[in-house]
C-alpha positions in Angstrom: 18.5 6.4 -9.3 15.1 6.9 -10.8 14.6 3.1 -11.1 15.1 2.7 -7.4 12.1 4.9 -6.6 9.9 3.1 -9.1 11.1 -0.3 -7.7 10.2 0.7 -4.1 6.9 2.2 -5.2 5.8 -0.9 -7.2 7.3 -3.4 -4.7 5.4 -1.8 -1.8 2.2 -1.8 -3.8 2.8 -5.4 -4.8 3.3 -6.4 -1.1 0.0 -4.6 -0.2 -1.8 -6.4 -3.0 -0.4 -9.7 -2.0 -1.5 -9.3 1.6 -5.0 -8.2 0.6 -5.3 -11.0 -1.9 -4.2 -13.6 0.6 -6.9 -12.4 3.0 -9.6 -12.5 0.3 -8.6 -15.7 -1.4 -7.2 -17.8 1.5 -10.5 -19.6 2.2 -10.8 -20.8 -1.3 -7.1 -21.8 -2.0 -6.6 -25.5 -2.4 -3.6 -26.7 -0.4 -3.0 -30.5 -0.3 0.4 -30.9 1.1 1.4 -30.5 4.7 3.8 -27.7 4.6 4.5 -24.2 6.0 2.4 -22.7 3.1 -0.6 -24.8 4.1 -0.4 -23.5 7.7 -0.1 -19.9 6.6 -3.1 -20.3 4.3 -5.1 -22.0 7.0 -4.2 -19.2 9.5 -5.3 -16.5 7.0 -8.5 -18.5 6.2 -9.6 -19.1 9.8 -8.2 -16.4 12.1 -10.1 -13.2 12.1 -7.4 -11.3 14.0 -4.8 -12.2 11.4 -7.1 -11.2 8.6 -7.8 -7.8 10.2 -4.1 -7.2 10.9 -3.2 -8.2 7.4 -5.7 -5.8 5.9 -4.5 -3.0 8.2 -0.9 -3.8 7.1 -1.9 -3.7 3.4 -3.6 -0.3 3.9 -0.4 0.9 5.6 1.8 -0.3 2.8 -0.4 1.3 0.3 -0.3 4.7 2.1 3.5 4.3 2.5 3.9 3.7 -1.2 1.8 6.8 -2.1 3.4 9.1 0.5 7.1 8.1 0.4 7.7 6.5 -3.0 5.4 8.5 -5.1 6.4 8.6 -8.8 7.9 11.8 -10.2 4.8 12.3 -12.4 2.5 12.6 -9.4 4.9 14.8 -7.5 5.0 17.2 -10.5 1.2 17.3 -10.7 1.0 18.1 -6.9 3.6 20.9 -7.3 1.8 22.5 -10.2 -1.5 22.4 -8.2 0.2 24.2 -5.3 1.6 26.8 -7.7 -1.9 27.4 -9.2 -3.5 27.8 -5.8 -4.2 31.5 -5.0 -2.5 32.7 -1.8 -5.2 34.0 0.6 -2.7 35.3 3.2 -1.7 38.4 1.2 -2.6 41.1 3.7 -0.5 43.2 6.0 -1.0 43.7 9.7 -1.8 41.5 12.6 
């Protein structure tokens, strides 16, 4: 089951990277044929609302990958950091 977490983490990061890359590189992509891909590239190249929405979606996907699909190595580091942190609420009374 460890492979599923890695697959979700890397897949989500890849989707975020694809969206961000499409926003950045859409104006310079050469598309000669009249197809659905051409219309998508033109929309990303010319429409500012689509570009902003795609960048916000890419940021959301990146955060989702880090929060929900974080690899075990990063979770272990965070747990060790919590254990090392000194407890400041060690007093009695109100």
